[in-house]
C-alpha positions in Angstrom: -8.7 -8.4 -17.2 -10.0 -8.5 -20.7 -12.4 -5.8 -21.8 -15.0 -8.4 -22.9 -15.2 -9.5 -19.2 -16.2 -6.0 -17.9 -19.6 -4.6 -17.1 -19.1 -1.2 -18.6 -22.3 0.9 -19.0 -24.3 2.6 -16.3 -27.4 0.7 -17.5 -25.6 -2.6 -17.0 -24.5 -1.6 -13.5 -28.0 -0.6 -12.6 -29.5 -3.7 -14.0 -27.2 -6.0 -11.9 -27.7 -3.9 -8.7 -31.5 -3.7 -9.1 -31.6 -7.5 -9.2 -31.1 -7.2 -5.4 -29.2 -10.5 -5.4 -26.2 -9.9 -3.3 -23.7 -11.1 -0.7 -21.6 -9.0 1.6 -18.8 -9.0 4.2 -16.6 -6.4 5.8 -14.6 -5.7 2.6 -17.1 -6.2 -0.3 -20.6 -6.3 -1.5 -21.2 -8.4 -4.6 -24.3 -8.1 -6.7 -24.9 -10.8 -9.3 -27.3 -11.5 -12.2 -27.6 -14.1 -14.9 -26.2 -13.0 -18.2 -26.5 -14.2 -21.8 -22.8 -14.1 -22.5 -20.4 -17.1 -22.6 -18.2 -15.6 -19.9 -18.7 -13.9 -16.6 -18.5 -10.1 -16.6 -17.4 -7.8 -13.8 -17.9 -4.2 -12.7 -15.9 -2.8 -9.8 -16.9 0.3 -7.9 -14.9 2.0 -5.2 -16.5 5.2 -3.8 -14.8 8.2 -2.4 -15.4 6.8 1.1 -12.6 4.3 0.3 -10.1 7.0 -0.3 -8.7 9.4 -2.9 -8.3 8.8 -6.6 -4.9 7.1 -6.2 -6.2 4.7 -3.5 -9.3 3.8 -5.5 -7.3 3.0 -8.6 -5.0 0.9 -6.6 -7.9 -1.0 -5.0 -9.6 -1.6 -8.3 -6.3 -2.9 -9.8 -5.9 -5.3 -6.9 -9.5 -6.5 -7.2 -9.0 -7.2 -10.9 -5.9 -9.2 -10.1 -7.9 -11.2 -7.4 -10.7 -11.9 -9.9 -8.2 -13.0 -12.5 -6.7 -15.5 -10.1 -10.2 -16.8 -9.1 -11.1 -17.2 -12.8 -8.0 -19.3 -13.3 -9.1 -21.5 -10.4 -12.6 -21.9 -11.9 -14.4 -20.7 -8.8 -16.5 -18.0 -10.5 -19.8 -18.8 -12.2 -20.8 -17.3 -15.5 -22.9 -14.3 -14.3 -22.7 -10.5 -14.3 -21.1 -9.2 -11.1 -20.8 -5.7 -9.6 -18.2 -5.7 -6.8 -18.5 -2.7 -4.5 -15.5 -2.1 -2.2 -16.1 -1.2 1.5 -13.8 0.7 3.9 -12.9 -2.6 5.6 -10.9 -3.5 2.5 -8.2 -1.0 3.6 -7.8 -2.6 7.1 -6.7 -6.0 5.6 -3.8 -7.1 3.5 -4.0 -8.4 0.0 -4.2 -12.1 0.9 -6.9 -11.6 3.5 -9.0 -9.6 1.0 -8.5 -12.2 -1.7 -9.7 -14.9 0.8 -12.8 -12.8 1.6 -13.6 -12.3 -2.1 -13.0 -16.0 -2.8 -15.5 -17.0 0.0 -18.2 -14.7 -1.5 -17.7 -16.1 -5.0 -17.9 -19.7 -3.6 -21.1 -18.8 -1.8 -22.6 -17.4 -5.0 -21.6 -20.5 -6.9 -23.3 -22.6 -4.2 -26.5 -20.5 -4.4 -26.7 -20.7 -8.2 -25.9 -24.4 -8.4 -28.6 -25.1 -5.7 -31.2 -23.2 -7.7 -30.4 -25.3 -10.9 -31.3 -28.6 -9.2 
C-alpha cells in the first residue's frame, strides 16, 4: 500500500477513533471519518492480544493486501479508516477474513451514501 494512503500519526489515529463511527465483527473493528484528501487513508492496529510481533506483522501485511484488493474493486469510500484486528482473525483463513473485511467496507459505503441523499 502506498505511503500516502496511510494514517500515520497518533493524532490522526485518535481523531478517527474519537469520531465513534464504527462497524465491527468477529475479526475487525473499523472506525471511519471523512477526510479532506483525494484518496482513502488507512491505519491498521493489531494489539499484543492478537499474538507476538511476528504474528502481528504478518496480520498487518495480510490486511494491507486485502485492502489493496478491495481498492482495486472500488468498494472502499474515500474516508480515513482505522482497522483494529481482533482475536477472531486468527481463527479464520485468509479468504474468510477478506470476505469479512469486504462486508464491513460495503456497509460503510452504504452508510455514507445514505447520508449523502
